[in-house]
N, CA, C and O atoms as a CHARMM CRD file, in Angstrom:
* protein
*
  220
    1    1 MET  N    -34.59000   9.72900  15.61400 PROA 1      0.00000
    2    1 MET  CA   -33.51900  10.15200  14.97400 PROA 1      0.00000
    3    1 MET  C    -32.87000   8.37900  14.57200 PROA 1      0.00000
    4    1 MET  O    -32.35800   7.61500  15.39200 PROA 1      0.00000
    5    2 PRO  N    -33.06700   8.14700  13.31500 PROA 2      0.00000
    6    2 PRO  CA   -32.70300   6.65000  13.30700 PROA 2      0.00000
    7    2 PRO  C    -31.01900   6.28500  13.03800 PROA 2      0.00000
    8    2 PRO  O    -30.43800   5.20200  13.10500 PROA 2      0.00000
    9    3 GLN  N    -30.39700   7.94800  12.63900 PROA 3      0.00000
   10    3 GLN  CA   -29.14000   7.52000  12.56500 PROA 3      0.00000
   11    3 GLN  C    -28.25000   7.54500  13.60300 PROA 3      0.00000
   12    3 GLN  O    -27.02200   7.50700  13.53000 PROA 3      0.00000
   13    4 LEU  N    -29.27100   7.64300  15.03400 PROA 4      0.00000
   14    4 LEU  CA   -28.29800   7.28300  16.29400 PROA 4      0.00000
   15    4 LEU  C    -28.74700   6.42300  16.52700 PROA 4      0.00000
   16    4 LEU  O    -28.69900   6.56700  17.74800 PROA 4      0.00000
   17    5 ASN  N    -29.19100   5.55900  16.40200 PROA 5      0.00000
   18    5 ASN  CA   -29.80200   4.10700  16.26600 PROA 5      0.00000
   19    5 ASN  C    -28.25200   2.94000  16.00100 PROA 5      0.00000
   20    5 ASN  O    -28.33900   2.40400  14.89600 PROA 5      0.00000
   21    6 PRO  N    -27.43600   2.66600  16.49700 PROA 6      0.00000
   22    6 PRO  CA   -26.16900   1.84700  16.13100 PROA 6      0.00000
   23    6 PRO  C    -26.28900   0.43600  15.79000 PROA 6      0.00000
   24    6 PRO  O    -25.51500  -0.26500  15.14000 PROA 6      0.00000
   25    7 SER  N    -27.62500   0.08500  16.45800 PROA 7      0.00000
   26    7 SER  CA   -27.65700  -1.49300  16.00000 PROA 7      0.00000
   27    7 SER  C    -27.34900  -1.77800  14.38500 PROA 7      0.00000
   28    7 SER  O    -26.37000  -2.45800  14.07700 PROA 7      0.00000
   29    8 PRO  N    -28.26000  -1.21000  13.34600 PROA 8      0.00000
   30    8 PRO  CA   -28.25800  -1.86000  12.17800 PROA 8      0.00000
   31    8 PRO  C    -27.29000  -1.64400  11.44600 PROA 8      0.00000
   32    8 PRO  O    -26.92100  -2.35400  10.51100 PROA 8      0.00000
   33    9 TRP  N    -26.72900  -0.47900  11.88400 PROA 9      0.00000
   34    9 TRP  CA   -25.29400   0.13800  11.23200 PROA 9      0.00000
   35    9 TRP  C    -23.97400  -0.44600  11.77000 PROA 9      0.00000
   36    9 TRP  O    -22.86400  -0.36900  11.24400 PROA 9      0.00000
   37   10 PHE  N    -24.35700  -1.11300  13.05600 PROA 10     0.00000
   38   10 PHE  CA   -22.46300  -1.68900  13.61000 PROA 10     0.00000
   39   10 PHE  C    -22.65000  -3.13700  12.73500 PROA 10     0.00000
   40   10 PHE  O    -21.73700  -3.76300  12.19700 PROA 10     0.00000
   41   11 ALA  N    -24.10100  -3.49100  12.74800 PROA 11     0.00000
   42   11 ALA  CA   -24.03200  -4.97500  12.45800 PROA 11     0.00000
   43   11 ALA  C    -23.74500  -5.05100  10.56700 PROA 11     0.00000
   44   11 ALA  O    -23.61500  -6.16200  10.05200 PROA 11     0.00000
   45   12 ILE  N    -23.68700  -3.98100   9.84000 PROA 12     0.00000
   46   12 ILE  CA   -23.17600  -3.64700   8.67100 PROA 12     0.00000
   47   12 ILE  C    -21.88700  -3.80700   8.88500 PROA 12     0.00000
   48   12 ILE  O    -21.24800  -4.75000   8.41800 PROA 12     0.00000
   49   13 LEU  N    -21.39500  -2.88800   9.61700 PROA 13     0.00000
   50   13 LEU  CA   -19.89800  -2.56100   9.79700 PROA 13     0.00000
   51   13 LEU  C    -18.91100  -4.02700   9.99400 PROA 13     0.00000
   52   13 LEU  O    -17.93500  -4.44100   9.36800 PROA 13     0.00000
   53   14 ILE  N    -19.73600  -4.60800  11.26300 PROA 14     0.00000
   54   14 ILE  CA   -19.26000  -5.88500  11.16300 PROA 14     0.00000
   55   14 ILE  C    -19.18700  -6.77300  10.16800 PROA 14     0.00000
   56   14 ILE  O    -18.06300  -7.27500  10.15900 PROA 14     0.00000
   57   15 THR  N    -19.95300  -7.23900   9.23400 PROA 15     0.00000
   58   15 THR  CA   -20.39600  -8.28300   8.24200 PROA 15     0.00000
   59   15 THR  C    -19.47700  -7.62700   7.16600 PROA 15     0.00000
   60   15 THR  O    -18.80000  -8.45500   6.55800 PROA 15     0.00000
   61   16 SER  N    -19.27900  -6.17700   6.75000 PROA 16     0.00000
   62   16 SER  CA   -18.24500  -5.62200   5.66200 PROA 16     0.00000
   63   16 SER  C    -16.75900  -6.08500   5.98900 PROA 16     0.00000
   64   16 SER  O    -16.04800  -6.66400   5.16700 PROA 16     0.00000
   65   17 TRP  N    -16.28500  -5.69100   7.57500 PROA 17     0.00000
   66   17 TRP  CA   -15.35800  -6.34600   7.57200 PROA 17     0.00000
   67   17 TRP  C    -15.09600  -7.73500   7.96000 PROA 17     0.00000
   68   17 TRP  O    -13.92700  -8.04400   8.19300 PROA 17     0.00000
   69   18 LEU  N    -15.64700  -8.25900   8.02100 PROA 18     0.00000
   70   18 LEU  CA   -15.58800 -10.04900   8.19900 PROA 18     0.00000
   71   18 LEU  C    -15.48300 -10.39400   6.51200 PROA 18     0.00000
   72   18 LEU  O    -14.51900 -11.14400   6.36300 PROA 18     0.00000
   73   19 VAL  N    -15.94900 -10.18900   5.58500 PROA 19     0.00000
   74   19 VAL  CA   -16.15800 -10.25500   4.81800 PROA 19     0.00000
   75   19 VAL  C    -14.84300 -10.15600   3.59200 PROA 19     0.00000
   76   19 VAL  O    -14.40300 -11.02400   2.83800 PROA 19     0.00000
   77   20 PHE  N    -14.40900  -8.50400   3.80500 PROA 20     0.00000
   78   20 PHE  CA   -12.97100  -8.08200   3.80900 PROA 20     0.00000
   79   20 PHE  C    -11.76400  -8.87700   4.04600 PROA 20     0.00000
   80   20 PHE  O    -10.93700  -9.13500   3.17200 PROA 20     0.00000
   81   21 ALA  N    -11.67400  -9.41900   5.79900 PROA 21     0.00000
   82   21 ALA  CA   -10.94400 -10.00900   6.44700 PROA 21     0.00000
   83   21 ALA  C    -10.54800 -11.30700   5.81800 PROA 21     0.00000
   84   21 ALA  O     -9.45200 -11.86500   5.85700 PROA 21     0.00000
   85   22 THR  N    -11.88600 -11.75500   5.11100 PROA 22     0.00000
   86   22 THR  CA   -11.87400 -13.45300   4.59800 PROA 22     0.00000
   87   22 THR  C    -12.53800 -13.44900   3.31700 PROA 22     0.00000
   88   22 THR  O    -13.53300 -14.11700   3.03300 PROA 22     0.00000
   89   23 ILE  N    -11.84500 -12.55500   2.47500 PROA 23     0.00000
   90   23 ILE  CA   -12.50600 -12.87300   1.15300 PROA 23     0.00000
   91   23 ILE  C    -11.50900 -12.12000   0.32100 PROA 23     0.00000
   92   23 ILE  O    -10.63400 -12.62100  -0.38400 PROA 23     0.00000
   93   24 VAL  N    -11.76900 -10.83200   0.50500 PROA 24     0.00000
   94   24 VAL  CA   -10.21800 -10.23400  -0.26900 PROA 24     0.00000
   95   24 VAL  C     -8.65300 -10.00200   0.16900 PROA 24     0.00000
   96   24 VAL  O     -7.77100  -9.65700  -0.61800 PROA 24     0.00000
   97   25 LEU  N     -8.43400 -10.30400   1.84400 PROA 25     0.00000
   98   25 LEU  CA    -7.70000  -9.70400   2.32500 PROA 25     0.00000
   99   25 LEU  C     -6.25700 -10.67600   1.48100 PROA 25     0.00000
  100   25 LEU  O     -5.23300 -10.37500   0.86900 PROA 25     0.00000
  101   26 PRO  N     -7.09200 -12.19700   1.99800 PROA 26     0.00000
  102   26 PRO  CA    -6.16200 -13.18800   1.55300 PROA 26     0.00000
  103   26 PRO  C     -5.48600 -13.29900  -0.01600 PROA 26     0.00000
  104   26 PRO  O     -4.33600 -13.63200  -0.30400 PROA 26     0.00000
  105   27 LYS  N     -6.72600 -12.85900  -1.02700 PROA 27     0.00000
  106   27 LYS  CA    -5.93900 -12.38500  -2.23600 PROA 27     0.00000
  107   27 LYS  C     -4.79300 -11.40100  -2.50600 PROA 27     0.00000
  108   27 LYS  O     -3.81300 -11.56200  -3.23300 PROA 27     0.00000
  109   28 ILE  N     -5.14300 -10.32900  -1.74300 PROA 28     0.00000
  110   28 ILE  CA    -3.93700  -9.20200  -1.97000 PROA 28     0.00000
  111   28 ILE  C     -2.92300  -9.95200  -1.44400 PROA 28     0.00000
  112   28 ILE  O     -2.05100 -10.30600  -2.23700 PROA 28     0.00000
  113   29 LEU  N     -2.79100 -10.38500   0.06500 PROA 29     0.00000
  114   29 LEU  CA    -1.47900 -11.02700   0.31200 PROA 29     0.00000
  115   29 LEU  C     -1.28600 -12.04600  -0.39800 PROA 29     0.00000
  116   29 LEU  O     -0.23000 -12.53500   0.00100 PROA 29     0.00000
  117   30 THR  N     -1.70500 -12.66200  -1.23900 PROA 30     0.00000
  118   30 THR  CA    -0.92300 -13.57900  -2.00500 PROA 30     0.00000
  119   30 THR  C     -0.51900 -13.25500  -3.17100 PROA 30     0.00000
  120   30 THR  O      0.17700 -14.05000  -3.80300 PROA 30     0.00000
  121   31 HSD  N     -0.86800 -12.02700  -3.69700 PROA 31     0.00000
  122   31 HSD  CA    -0.50900 -11.38700  -4.73800 PROA 31     0.00000
  123   31 HSD  C      1.33300 -10.91100  -4.87800 PROA 31     0.00000
  124   31 HSD  O      1.82800 -10.24100  -3.97200 PROA 31     0.00000
  125   32 THR  N      2.29700 -11.40200  -6.24300 PROA 32     0.00000
  126   32 THR  CA     3.17800 -11.89200  -6.15500 PROA 32     0.00000
  127   32 THR  C      3.69500 -11.00300  -7.54000 PROA 32     0.00000
  128   32 THR  O      3.26400 -11.28000  -8.65900 PROA 32     0.00000
  129   33 PHE  N      4.69900  -9.87700  -7.29100 PROA 33     0.00000
  130   33 PHE  CA     5.31800  -9.36600  -8.06300 PROA 33     0.00000
  131   33 PHE  C      5.76300  -9.77200  -9.33500 PROA 33     0.00000
  132   33 PHE  O      6.07200 -10.96300  -9.35000 PROA 33     0.00000
  133   34 GLN  N      5.85600  -9.37500 -10.05900 PROA 34     0.00000
  134   34 GLN  CA     6.55600 -10.04000 -11.88000 PROA 34     0.00000
  135   34 GLN  C      8.28700  -9.31600 -11.90400 PROA 34     0.00000
  136   34 GLN  O      9.21900  -9.86200 -12.49500 PROA 34     0.00000
  137   35 ASN  N      8.39100  -8.17700 -11.22700 PROA 35     0.00000
  138   35 ASN  CA     9.61400  -7.55100 -10.96000 PROA 35     0.00000
  139   35 ASN  C     10.39000  -7.87400  -9.76900 PROA 35     0.00000
  140   35 ASN  O      9.71800  -7.62800  -8.76700 PROA 35     0.00000
  141   36 SER  N     11.44800  -8.29400  -9.51700 PROA 36     0.00000
  142   36 SER  CA    12.20900  -8.07200  -7.85000 PROA 36     0.00000
  143   36 SER  C     12.80400  -6.80200  -8.38800 PROA 36     0.00000
  144   36 SER  O     13.25500  -6.23500  -9.38300 PROA 36     0.00000
  145   37 LEU  N     12.54800  -6.71800  -7.21800 PROA 37     0.00000
  146   37 LEU  CA    12.50700  -5.15100  -6.24400 PROA 37     0.00000
  147   37 LEU  C     14.16000  -4.95000  -5.66300 PROA 37     0.00000
  148   37 LEU  O     14.48900  -4.44600  -4.59000 PROA 37     0.00000
  149   38 SER  N     14.92000  -5.42400  -6.56300 PROA 38     0.00000
  150   38 SER  CA    16.38700  -5.55100  -6.02600 PROA 38     0.00000
  151   38 SER  C     17.10600  -4.35300  -6.61800 PROA 38     0.00000
  152   38 SER  O     16.90400  -4.00800  -7.78300 PROA 38     0.00000
  153   39 SER  N     17.93300  -3.73100  -5.82300 PROA 39     0.00000
  154   39 SER  CA    18.84500  -2.21600  -6.60100 PROA 39     0.00000
  155   39 SER  C     19.81800  -3.32600  -7.29500 PROA 39     0.00000
  156   39 SER  O     20.42900  -4.31400  -6.88700 PROA 39     0.00000
  157   40 LEU  N     19.60000  -2.44800  -8.96400 PROA 40     0.00000
  158   40 LEU  CA    20.74600  -2.86700 -10.23300 PROA 40     0.00000
  159   40 LEU  C     22.11700  -2.70100 -10.28800 PROA 40     0.00000
  160   40 LEU  O     22.86000  -3.09400 -11.18800 PROA 40     0.00000
  161   41 SER  N     22.55200  -1.83500  -8.83900 PROA 41     0.00000
  162   41 SER  CA    23.77000  -2.05900  -8.73200 PROA 41     0.00000
  163   41 SER  C     23.81900  -1.88900  -7.07400 PROA 41     0.00000
  164   41 SER  O     22.87800  -1.41000  -6.44100 PROA 41     0.00000
  165   42 THR  N     25.23100  -2.41800  -6.38800 PROA 42     0.00000
  166   42 THR  CA    25.41100  -1.96600  -5.12500 PROA 42     0.00000
  167   42 THR  C     26.86400  -1.38800  -5.23700 PROA 42     0.00000
  168   42 THR  O     27.60800  -2.01800  -4.48400 PROA 42     0.00000
  169   43 ASN  N     27.57500  -0.31100  -5.98900 PROA 43     0.00000
  170   43 ASN  CA    28.46200   0.25200  -6.40400 PROA 43     0.00000
  171   43 ASN  C     28.08300   1.66400  -5.88500 PROA 43     0.00000
  172   43 ASN  O     27.02600   2.01700  -6.40900 PROA 43     0.00000
  173   44 PRO  N     28.55500   2.53100  -5.08900 PROA 44     0.00000
  174   44 PRO  CA    27.94400   4.11200  -4.68100 PROA 44     0.00000
  175   44 PRO  C     28.62100   4.79900  -5.61200 PROA 44     0.00000
  176   44 PRO  O     29.74400   4.72300  -6.11100 PROA 44     0.00000
  177   45 ILE  N     27.58500   5.55900  -5.74500 PROA 45     0.00000
  178   45 ILE  CA    27.23600   6.85700  -7.13300 PROA 45     0.00000
  179   45 ILE  C     28.32200   7.64000  -6.71800 PROA 45     0.00000
  180   45 ILE  O     28.31600   8.20700  -5.62600 PROA 45     0.00000
  181   46 LEU  N     29.35300   7.72100  -7.59200 PROA 46     0.00000
  182   46 LEU  CA    29.95000   9.19000  -7.27900 PROA 46     0.00000
  183   46 LEU  C     30.01900  10.21700  -7.97800 PROA 46     0.00000
  184   46 LEU  O     30.62200  10.34300  -9.04400 PROA 46     0.00000
  185   47 ALA  N     29.37700  11.03000  -7.38400 PROA 47     0.00000
  186   47 ALA  CA    29.46500  12.39400  -7.66400 PROA 47     0.00000
  187   47 ALA  C     30.37900  13.68200  -7.92800 PROA 47     0.00000
  188   47 ALA  O     30.74300  14.06300  -6.81500 PROA 47     0.00000
  189   48 GLU  N     30.71200  14.21100  -8.55400 PROA 48     0.00000
  190   48 GLU  CA    31.44600  15.17200  -9.34700 PROA 48     0.00000
  191   48 GLU  C     30.86300  16.27000  -9.40900 PROA 48     0.00000
  192   48 GLU  O     29.75100  16.43800  -9.91100 PROA 48     0.00000
  193   49 PRO  N     31.96100  17.61700  -8.61100 PROA 49     0.00000
  194   49 PRO  CA    31.26200  18.69600  -9.23900 PROA 49     0.00000
  195   49 PRO  C     30.84700  19.28200 -10.24300 PROA 49     0.00000
  196   49 PRO  O     31.64100  19.15000 -11.17400 PROA 49     0.00000
  197   50 TRP  N     29.61700  20.10900 -10.59600 PROA 50     0.00000
  198   50 TRP  CA    29.51800  20.73300 -12.09500 PROA 50     0.00000
  199   50 TRP  C     30.65400  21.67700 -11.87600 PROA 50     0.00000
  200   50 TRP  O     31.23600  22.01700 -10.84500 PROA 50     0.00000
  201   51 ASN  N     30.82400  22.03900 -13.25400 PROA 51     0.00000
  202   51 ASN  CA    31.65000  23.10800 -14.05600 PROA 51     0.00000
  203   51 ASN  C     30.82800  24.20000 -14.24700 PROA 51     0.00000
  204   51 ASN  O     30.50600  23.96500 -15.41200 PROA 51     0.00000
  205   52 TRP  N     30.30300  25.12900 -13.98800 PROA 52     0.00000
  206   52 TRP  CA    29.20600  26.16600 -14.29400 PROA 52     0.00000
  207   52 TRP  C     30.18300  27.04200 -15.52800 PROA 52     0.00000
  208   52 TRP  O     31.24200  27.63700 -15.33200 PROA 52     0.00000
  209   53 PRO  N     29.62500  26.92400 -16.48500 PROA 53     0.00000
  210   53 PRO  CA    30.83300  27.67900 -17.76100 PROA 53     0.00000
  211   53 PRO  C     30.52300  29.28400 -17.58600 PROA 53     0.00000
  212   53 PRO  O     31.38600  30.14000 -17.78200 PROA 53     0.00000
  213   54 TRP  N     28.98900  29.61400 -17.13500 PROA 54     0.00000
  214   54 TRP  CA    28.99300  31.10200 -16.87700 PROA 54     0.00000
  215   54 TRP  C     28.88200  31.71000 -15.47500 PROA 54     0.00000
  216   54 TRP  O     28.33000  32.70800 -15.01300 PROA 54     0.00000
  217   55 PHE  N     29.66000  30.66600 -14.96000 PROA 55     0.00000
  218   55 PHE  CA    30.07000  31.36300 -13.42200 PROA 55     0.00000
  219   55 PHE  C     31.47100  32.27800 -13.71600 PROA 55     0.00000
  220   55 PHE  O     32.00600  32.90000 -12.79800 PROA 55     0.00000
């Protein structure tokens, strides 16, 4: 059963992770967002109770 022989599959796994770590990962980590992710206001939201006209 060739599926149980780990030598070719382990080499493919290690090679693919090395390619991912050396090429793809730095490109993802250097990505910057165009919009800042800060909140719009720092004032707390004042919640008011609802007036239910049908109750």
